ROBAZA-248966 format. One record per residue (C-alpha): x, y, z negated; residue number from 1. Coordinates in steps of 0.25 Angstrom, whole numbers, plus 2048, in hexadecimal, padded with zeros to 3 digits. Each point is the difference from the previous one (the first is absolute). Layout:
! residues N
TORGU/X/Y/Z/NUM
...
//
This chain:
! residues 55
TORGU/D3B/448/71C/1
TORGU/7FF/808/80C/2
TORGU/7F1/7FF/801/3
TORGU/7FE/805/7F2/4
TORGU/801/80F/802/5
TORGU/7F5/804/7F6/6
TORGU/80B/806/7F6/7
TORGU/807/808/80B/8
TORGU/7F2/806/805/9
TORGU/7FC/804/7F2/10
TORGU/80C/806/7FA/11
TORGU/7FC/80E/804/12
TORGU/7F3/7FE/7F9/13
TORGU/7FF/806/7F2/14
TORGU/7FC/7F7/7F5/15
TORGU/7FC/809/7F5/16
TORGU/7F5/80B/801/17
TORGU/803/80A/7F5/18
TORGU/7F6/80B/804/19
TORGU/7F5/7F6/7FB/20
TORGU/807/7FB/7F4/21
TORGU/7F9/801/7F2/22
TORGU/80B/808/7FB/23
TORGU/801/80A/80B/24
TORGU/7F5/80A/7FC/25
TORGU/803/809/80B/26
TORGU/7FD/80F/7FF/27
TORGU/806/804/80D/28
TORGU/809/7FC/80C/29
TORGU/80B/808/806/30
TORGU/7FD/803/80E/31
TORGU/80D/7FC/808/32
TORGU/806/7F5/7F7/33
TORGU/7F2/7FA/7FC/34
TORGU/806/7FF/7F2/35
TORGU/7F5/7FF/7F5/36
TORGU/800/80A/7F4/37
TORGU/7FA/7FA/7F3/38
TORGU/7F7/808/7F7/39
TORGU/805/808/7F5/40
TORGU/7FA/7F5/7F6/41
TORGU/808/7F5/807/42
TORGU/80D/809/7FF/43
TORGU/7FE/802/7F1/44
TORGU/7FE/7F2/7FE/45
TORGU/80C/7FC/807/46
TORGU/809/80A/7F9/47
TORGU/7FA/7FB/7F2/48
TORGU/803/7F1/804/49
TORGU/80F/804/804/50
TORGU/802/808/7F4/51
TORGU/7FB/7F5/7F6/52
TORGU/808/7F6/807/53
TORGU/80E/807/7FF/54
TORGU/80B/7FA/7F8/55
//
């Protein structure tokens, strides 16, 4: 097992790439933190989804 270090070498590599995801619909990106901001339409859709799925 000592010769198989692939997992140990790749642990720092991110698996997902959210900035190119279909649901991202990025309007802007914060300068320092690189956090994406969705468009206003996506925000309204998310709120509507949450409101309709409340118990």
